[in-house]
GUKOLKE-738600 format. One record per residue (C-alpha): x negated, y, z negated; residue number from 1. Coordinates in steps of 0.5 Angstrom, whole numbers, plus 500, padded with zeros to 3 digits. Example, Ala and Ser with C-alpha at 12.3 -4.5 7.8 and 13.67 -1.06 7.14 Angstrom:
<vexdrens>
475|491|484|1
473|498|486|2
</vexdrens>
This chain:
<vexdrens>
501|500|500|1
494|504|499|2
491|503|505|3
498|505|509|4
498|512|505|5
491|513|507|6
493|512|514|7
500|516|513|8
495|522|510|9
490|522|517|10
496|522|521|11
499|528|517|12
492|531|518|13
492|530|525|14
499|532|526|15
497|539|522|16
491|541|526|17
494|539|532|18
500|545|530|19
494|549|528|20
491|548|535|21
497|549|539|22
498|556|535|23
491|558|537|24
492|557|544|25
498|561|543|26
494|566|540|27
489|566|546|28
494|567|551|29
493|574|550|30
486|576|552|31
482|580|556|32
477|574|559|33
483|570|561|34
485|571|568|35
493|568|567|36
494|573|562|37
499|578|563|38
504|584|560|39
509|583|566|40
511|580|572|41
514|584|577|42
517|579|584|43
510|576|585|44
506|581|582|45
503|581|575|46
501|586|571|47
494|584|567|48
493|585|559|49
486|588|563|50
490|593|567|51
495|595|562|52
489|596|556|53
484|600|562|54
491|604|563|55
492|607|556|56
485|608|556|57
485|613|561|58
491|615|558|59
488|616|552|60
481|620|556|61
486|624|559|62
489|627|552|63
484|627|549|64
480|632|554|65
486|637|553|66
487|637|546|67
479|637|545|68
481|632|539|69
480|624|538|70
487|620|539|71
487|613|537|72
491|608|541|73
496|607|535|74
497|614|535|75
499|613|543|76
503|608|542|77
508|611|536|78
509|617|541|79
511|612|546|80
506|613|551|81
504|605|552|82
511|604|554|83
510|611|559|84
504|606|562|85
507|600|563|86
513|604|566|87
509|606|571|88
505|600|573|89
512|597|574|90
514|601|578|91
506|600|582|92
508|593|582|93
514|594|584|94
512|597|590|95
506|592|592|96
511|586|591|97
515|590|596|98
509|591|600|99
507|584|600|100
514|581|603|101
513|586|608|102
507|583|609|103
503|590|611|104
495|590|610|105
490|595|611|106
485|589|613|107
478|587|612|108
475|592|617|109
479|598|615|110
478|596|607|111
470|596|608|112
470|603|611|113
474|605|606|114
469|602|601|115
463|605|604|116
466|612|605|117
467|613|597|118
461|617|594|119
460|614|588|120
458|608|592|121
453|612|596|122
446|612|595|123
441|619|595|124
441|619|603|125
448|619|603|126
450|612|606|127
453|606|602|128
449|602|597|129
449|596|595|130
446|596|589|131
450|603|587|132
457|599|589|133
455|594|584|134
453|598|579|135
458|603|579|136
464|597|578|137
460|594|572|138
460|600|569|139
467|601|569|140
468|593|568|141
471|591|574|142
469|585|578|143
468|587|586|144
474|582|588|145
478|586|582|146
476|592|585|147
477|590|592|148
484|588|591|149
486|594|587|150
484|598|594|151
487|594|598|152
494|594|595|153
493|601|593|154
492|603|601|155
498|599|603|156
502|603|598|157
499|609|601|158
501|606|608|159
509|605|605|160
508|612|601|161
507|615|607|162
512|613|612|163
517|614|606|164
515|620|605|165
513|624|612|166
518|627|616|167
523|627|611|168
527|634|613|169
532|638|609|170
538|641|614|171
536|648|616|172
543|650|613|173
541|650|606|174
534|654|607|175
539|658|611|176
544|659|606|177
539|660|600|178
535|666|604|179
541|669|606|180
543|669|600|181
537|672|597|182
535|677|602|183
543|680|603|184
544|687|603|185
549|692|601|186
550|699|602|187
554|703|597|188
556|710|594|189
557|710|586|190
559|716|581|191
557|715|574|192
560|718|567|193
555|717|562|194
559|716|556|195
555|723|552|196
558|727|558|197
565|726|555|198
567|732|550|199
571|729|545|200
572|732|538|201
571|727|533|202
579|724|531|203
581|722|525|204
586|717|526|205
592|715|522|206
591|710|517|207
595|705|521|208
591|707|528|209
585|705|523|210
588|699|521|211
590|697|528|212
583|697|531|213
580|693|526|214
584|688|526|215
584|688|533|216
577|686|533|217
575|682|528|218
568|680|531|219
566|687|529|220
568|687|521|221
566|679|520|222
561|678|515|223
556|672|516|224
554|666|512|225
551|669|506|226
548|665|500|227
547|668|493|228
541|667|491|229
538|668|484|230
530|668|484|231
524|670|480|232
518|673|482|233
511|675|479|234
507|680|484|235
500|683|483|236
503|690|482|237
506|686|476|238
500|684|472|239
496|690|474|240
496|694|467|241
493|686|464|242
487|687|469|243
481|690|467|244
475|693|472|245
469|694|470|246
464|700|472|247
459|694|474|248
464|691|479|249
466|697|482|250
459|699|484|251
458|692|486|252
464|693|491|253
461|699|494|254
454|698|494|255
456|692|499|256
461|696|503|257
454|702|503|258
455|701|511|259
462|703|511|260
461|709|506|261
455|712|508|262
452|714|515|263
446|718|516|264
445|724|521|265
446|722|528|266
444|725|535|267
448|723|542|268
442|722|546|269
440|721|554|270
434|718|556|271
431|719|563|272
424|714|563|273
418|715|567|274
412|711|570|275
407|716|567|276
406|723|563|277
404|726|569|278
411|725|573|279
415|727|567|280
411|733|566|281
412|735|573|282
419|734|572|283
420|738|565|284
416|743|570|285
422|743|575|286
427|744|568|287
423|750|566|288
423|754|572|289
430|752|575|290
428|748|581|291
433|742|578|292
438|740|574|293
437|734|568|294
443|731|573|295
439|732|579|296
433|728|576|297
437|723|574|298
441|722|581|299
434|722|585|300
432|716|580|301
438|712|584|302
441|713|577|303
448|714|574|304
448|719|567|305
452|712|564|306
445|709|565|307
441|713|562|308
446|714|556|309
443|711|549|310
450|713|546|311
449|716|538|312
442|715|535|313
439|716|528|314
432|719|527|315
429|712|525|316
432|709|531|317
427|714|536|318
421|713|534|319
416|717|535|320
420|721|539|321
425|722|533|322
423|728|530|323
422|732|536|324
429|731|539|325
432|732|531|326
429|739|531|327
432|741|538|328
439|744|540|329
445|741|543|330
444|743|550|331
436|742|550|332
432|738|554|333
424|735|551|334
419|731|552|335
415|728|555|336
416|724|549|337
413|717|548|338
419|710|549|339
419|703|548|340
419|704|556|341
414|709|557|342
414|717|557|343
421|720|557|344
425|726|557|345
431|726|553|346
437|731|553|347
441|732|546|348
448|731|548|349
451|733|541|350
449|733|534|351
453|728|528|352
452|731|521|353
451|725|515|354
457|723|513|355
455|721|504|356
461|719|501|357
461|718|494|358
463|712|488|359
468|717|485|360
471|719|493|361
473|712|493|362
474|709|485|363
482|709|486|364
481|705|493|365
477|700|490|366
479|699|483|367
487|698|486|368
482|692|491|369
479|689|485|370
485|689|480|371
489|686|485|372
484|680|487|373
484|679|480|374
492|679|479|375
493|674|484|376
488|670|480|377
492|670|474|378
498|669|479|379
494|663|480|380
493|661|473|381
499|661|471|382
503|658|477|383
501|650|474|384
504|652|467|385
511|655|471|386
512|650|475|387
511|645|470|388
517|648|466|389
521|649|472|390
520|641|472|391
522|640|465|392
529|643|467|393
528|650|465|394
532|656|468|395
530|661|472|396
533|665|466|397
529|662|462|398
523|662|466|399
524|670|466|400
525|671|458|401
519|666|457|402
514|669|463|403
512|675|467|404
516|673|472|405
522|678|474|406
529|675|476|407
532|678|481|408
540|677|486|409
540|677|493|410
546|676|498|411
542|673|504|412
544|673|511|413
539|671|516|414
539|678|518|415
536|680|511|416
530|683|512|417
530|688|505|418
526|688|499|419
524|680|497|420
527|678|504|421
522|682|507|422
517|677|506|423
516|672|511|424
516|666|506|425
522|668|502|426
526|668|508|427
523|661|511|428
525|658|503|429
532|662|502|430
533|658|510|431
532|652|507|432
535|651|500|433
541|647|498|434
545|647|492|435
542|641|491|436
535|643|491|437
532|644|484|438
527|651|483|439
520|650|485|440
514|656|485|441
512|657|492|442
507|663|494|443
507|668|499|444
502|671|503|445
500|677|499|446
499|672|493|447
506|674|489|448
509|668|487|449
516|666|487|450
522|661|485|451
529|661|487|452
536|658|486|453
541|657|491|454
548|659|486|455
553|659|491|456
554|659|500|457
559|664|502|458
563|662|509|459
563|667|515|460
570|671|512|461
573|678|514|462
569|684|511|463
575|689|507|464
577|695|511|465
575|698|506|466
568|696|505|467
568|698|512|468
571|704|514|469
565|708|516|470
564|702|521|471
571|702|523|472
572|710|524|473
566|710|528|474
568|704|532|475
575|707|534|476
572|714|536|477
568|710|541|478
574|706|543|479
578|713|544|480
572|716|547|481
571|710|552|482
579|710|554|483
578|718|555|484
572|715|560|485
576|710|563|486
581|714|565|487
577|719|569|488
574|713|572|489
581|711|575|490
583|718|577|491
577|719|580|492
579|712|583|493
586|714|585|494
583|721|588|495
578|717|592|496
583|713|596|497
588|718|597|498
583|723|600|499
579|717|603|500
573|719|600|501
571|722|593|502
571|729|591|503
566|734|593|504
566|736|586|505
563|730|583|506
555|727|584|507
556|722|589|508
549|717|590|509
549|713|596|510
545|707|597|511
543|704|602|512
541|696|604|513
540|694|597|514
538|687|595|515
540|683|589|516
534|684|586|517
534|692|586|518
534|696|580|519
537|702|578|520
536|706|572|521
541|708|567|522
547|704|570|523
550|698|567|524
547|692|567|525
552|688|572|526
553|694|577|527
549|690|583|528
553|683|581|529
559|686|581|530
557|690|588|531
556|684|591|532
562|681|589|533
565|687|593|534
568|687|600|535
567|694|604|536
572|700|602|537
573|696|595|538
572|700|589|539
571|698|582|540
569|701|576|541
563|698|571|542
563|700|564|543
557|698|559|544
556|701|552|545
552|707|555|546
555|708|562|547
561|707|567|548
561|707|574|549
565|708|579|550
563|704|585|551
565|704|593|552
563|699|597|553
561|701|604|554
557|696|608|555
555|689|608|556
549|688|611|557
545|681|614|558
538|680|611|559
534|684|614|560
526|681|618|561
520|682|614|562
515|679|614|563
516|677|606|564
523|674|607|565
520|670|613|566
514|667|608|567
519|666|603|568
523|662|607|569
518|658|610|570
516|657|603|571
523|655|601|572
523|650|607|573
516|647|605|574
519|646|598|575
525|644|599|576
522|638|604|577
517|636|599|578
524|635|594|579
528|631|599|580
521|627|601|581
520|625|593|582
527|624|592|583
527|619|597|584
520|616|595|585
523|615|587|586
530|612|590|587
525|606|594|588
521|605|587|589
528|605|583|590
530|600|589|591
524|596|589|592
524|595|581|593
531|592|581|594
530|587|587|595
524|585|583|596
526|583|577|597
521|586|572|598
520|580|566|599
516|584|560|600
513|578|556|601
514|582|549|602
509|576|545|603
504|579|549|604
505|586|549|605
506|585|541|606
499|581|541|607
496|586|545|608
498|592|540|609
496|588|533|610
489|586|535|611
488|593|540|612
493|598|538|613
491|598|530|614
</vexdrens>
């Protein structure tokens, strides 16, 4: 019996080993050395693991080149880019499957011609080099057969794509319709009535009239959603009296900014350098006798005044010439004097006095700056303690009683910009806070500390007329003014139709051959849109908040004949043809994919992700 158990045990062990080996065989089916491993099958074509991984690496390299940051493959997978790569490869494989069924191939001779014309495979002589060919393929992890098969398929794909896309032409009617719409022209006349031209005395409406205006314009008197927020705030200014700034710190900061506060005496100088003292002295003599000018000397040397301008210079920066230059008057030309380029003539164009700032002059400014910095550090020290108190259940009111923070209330809307709502950080916090949030400390840009609590949310609601009385009164008067303008405009239309033309007393502006893109200042924004909706002889009144215009369309004109319009038409035709070609090819690819019935090996994808995309 023991022998039987021993035999059974051995049999079990062999079965177990067999199962393990079988599982390892399945795992090994997805590797980069097995030529049969693939992630998808599309008709007769296979998408190998190697090809998929290689394309994903190319996507990774392209994204890294664009962003300048290393992006692991796992992140690409998280972004869904592995699925985009797989979809692109499936489309390519579908085309290859279609090409294979059509029996299209470029042949060995054409393949050889394409390979020998690729610059990467050419040697220093510019001709195809076999060693360079092998080295380049090996360096890219490709065998000759893989590369040549890929190139053969790619060339065949290009033939099919060209056959699909070349010669596709959009009907000229579409191009002409769009061109006619853009280039269409109108001639029209118009009279403008400015709102401020209507002389009206501000009227006092009756209570009933004001109530009627209020009731008929609810949008004007609707308050936005409002958050009732309680907050505590601690700013550096609140702690200024707790901060002591010693004199040594002030002096140190003042000394650090010496360049800002102290400026030595300077001169605005131009310098004309000569090759030797004799040439410089000759030029100076001509100046002294009035035989030339400094500008002429500069021009004779082929220079401009900007070329000889040294800007503002200190006496030390001018070296050995400094003392003489600083002793001269503005407008004097001195020299010849030495320079690092040779003997030179110097013209003094201006004098900038020394600027001396004493510590007492800027002490208040520096003290405030130092105090604000120290106050911010005090706030940082208190923030942790305050945050702990809030986490322990302390209310904002208790925080205000026990710390330096001050309690406040605000009725906050998205349009709030005053007081504490002037801070971007507060507005962001107020926008995000909900009634379920617990207060927590947050820092603002200036170092202030805040914590806030949302007490209630008021929905959009009508503002009581008593609160909106001034706005309602202004709105009612504006409506009366617009009504008066509209009445006057309607009278102009009626008289024009009756008389056949505008009144002679009116200021009539005539426009000829304007397109839709024309712009006429101070007129209603919608005026030209309205013009192109009208028929000849038709009149309209167009208004906005600033002006009212009475329009009359005089003539509809066809597009003008201009080089710009013709160029636009040609570009539009090319764009439409290209769009049609692309749509046809995309439809072909989609049909090829459908008929090829792609089969994705999810197990292979999961194994690839587990081993290489982590």
